[in-house]
N, C-alpha and C positions, 0 to 999 in steps of 0.2 A: 380643185383637187379631186373632184368626183366627175370630171367631164371627159375623161379618157383622152385628153389632149396634153401630151407630155411636154410640149413646148411652152406651156404656160405654167405659172407657179404662184403659190400663196406666199406672203412674207409678212412678218409682224410689221407694225407701223414704223416707218423710218422717215416720214415726211418731217421737214423742219427740225431734223436732228433728234427725233423721238427715238427712244431706246426701250428695249425689253431686257433690261439688265437684272431683273429679278426672276428667279426660276418660275414663279407662279405666273409670270407674264409670257413665258415661252411654251405654249402648247397649242396643239391642234386636235380638235375633237369632232365627233359625229353624234348626232341625235338620231336614234332609231325610231322613226315615226310610228311604226306598227309594233313597237317593242312593248315589254322587254323581249329580247331574243338571246338564244345561246350563241356566244361568241367565243372562238377558240384561238384567235390570233389576229394579227394585223400585218399589212404589207405597206411599206412606205417607200416612195420614190423621191430622192432628192431632186432639187431643181436641175434641169437639163440645159438651160441656156446660160452661157457664160460660166462663172465660177460656181462652187458649191457652198458658198457662204450661207450660214444659217442651218446647215445640216447637223443634227444632233450627233455628237460623238459619244455621249452618254445619255441613255434614255430611261424612261419609266413609263409603263402603261398602266392606266387606272380606269376604273369604271364607276358608274352610278347605277344602282338598281332601280331607282325612280328618278324622275326629273328633279324632284325636290330633295333628293338624298345627298349624302356627302360623297366626295371622291374617295374610292377605296383602292388600296394597292392590290395588284394581282400577283399571287405568288409566282416567282420565277420570271416575271415579265420586266426585268431590268437587265441592263448590260451596256455594251459599247458597240459602236458602229464605226466603220472607216469613213473618212470624208471623201467619198467618191460618188459617181453617178449611178451606181448599181442599186437595184431593188433591195430593200432590207426587209427581212421576215422575222416575226416574233410569234412563236406558238406557245400556248399555255393550256392548262386544264380549263374546260369551258366554264364561263360564268354567265349568269342571267343578267343581261345589261340593258339599260335604257339609253345610256350614253357611254361612249368610249373616248379616251383621249390619250395622246402620247405627249409626254413632257420632254423638252430639251434641257436635261439637267446640265449638260455641257454642250455648247454648240460651236461649230467651226467658223473661223474667219481667216482668210489668207493673211490678213494683218493680225498677227498674234495678239497684239494689245487690245484688239476689238473683239476677241472671242467672247462668247456668252453674252452678246449684246442683242442678238436677233435669232429668229428661227424661220426656216422656209421649208416648202414642200411642193413638189410637182403633182404627185398623185398619192391618194390614201385609200386603202381598202380594208374591209373587215373580213375575217375568215370564220366560217361556220364549221361546226364539227361534221366530219364525214360519217354518215350513217352506214354501218356495215350490215348487209343482209346475209343471214346464215340459214334462211329457210330451206333452200334447195339442198344445202349440205346436210342439214338435220334430217331431211326426208330420205336422203341416200343412206345415211347411217342407220336409220330405222329399217330400211329395206335390206341392207347387208346383214344386220343383226338377226333378221328373221330367217336367214338361209341356214341350211344344215350341212355341216362339214362332210358327213358321211356320203352325201350325194355327189361330191365332186372330187376330181383328182387332187392328189396332195400338192402337186406343183402349182396348179391354178389357185387352190385354196390358200397357199402361202402368200401369193401375190395379193389376194383379197385381204388377208389378215394384216399385212403390212400397210396397205392403203387405208384400211379401217382404223388402225391404231393412230395413224397420222391425222386422219379426219377428226377423230374424237378429241385429240389434243388441240387442234386448231379451233374446233367448235367451242371449246371451253375457254380459249384464250381471249384476252381483251386487247392485246397489243398486236393485232393482225390487220392487214389491209384487205380491201375487197379482192385485189388480185390474188392474195394468199388463199383466201377462202375459195375463190373460183377455181384456182389451179388444183387444190386438194379435192374439190368436188369432182372435177373432171377426171382426176386419177382414180377416184373411188368408183365413179360410173364406169370407167373403162375396165376396171378390175371385175366388176359385177358382170359386165357384158361378155368378158372373155373367160368366164368360168367354164370349165370343161366337165361335163357330167361323166360319171363312171359308167363304163359299159356293163350291161347285165352279163353275168357269167353264163357261158354256154354249157348246158348239160352234156356230158360225154355220151357217146353212143352206148346203149346198154349191151352188155356182153351176151352174145348169142351162143348157147352151148353147142359144141360141135357134135353132130350126130354121126356115129360110125356108119360108113357105107358098106354095102355088101356087093362084092363083084357080080357082074351080070351073069357070068358062067355059073356061079354058085346058085343064082336064082333059078336058072333054067334047070340045073341039076335037081333042085328040090322039086320042081314041077314034074319032071320025068318020073321021078321016084313016086 
């Protein structure tokens, strides 16, 4: 189940008519050797060869915080699956786990009278929380907040204000993806880069008082006299 070979599968013991007709006998688990570790979900692939007998149609995911601890339920990690060959995914709030298991509360069998007698699985995976980095976004917010509105045109400043408002909201939110963060950061960076500085006002030419002119003939007349 951890070999990346979908053509093979694990199955509860069925030799010599053995059954797993008790729920506690129908489970598949993983020990985290370097654990405990934060686990935020599982992926389960039903058997791919032949039928899908043994696929849980109702499941429960549990964990142990230590190897010697008790199995603990994970809030929200219960539900139903279709009896088909598609990957099944369960996500939940991260838990610090040393062991994780999925129980087949109800399991499928093509022969209905033999349902809940076995469990099977082709591949089983653990999912870790996705770490979201907001460092670049936070730096851009700081840069934008240090700018002065009076230095830029009203139109370009309005674009910056809108991008900054969105960036601050995303930076404060918990339910965002890395793509969300990166997109908002790119928008804010573009808004900063395209700010247009106001042009310095041009001082008007000073008024030059008009000096009355004296006709040339009058000048000569004065000289003769």
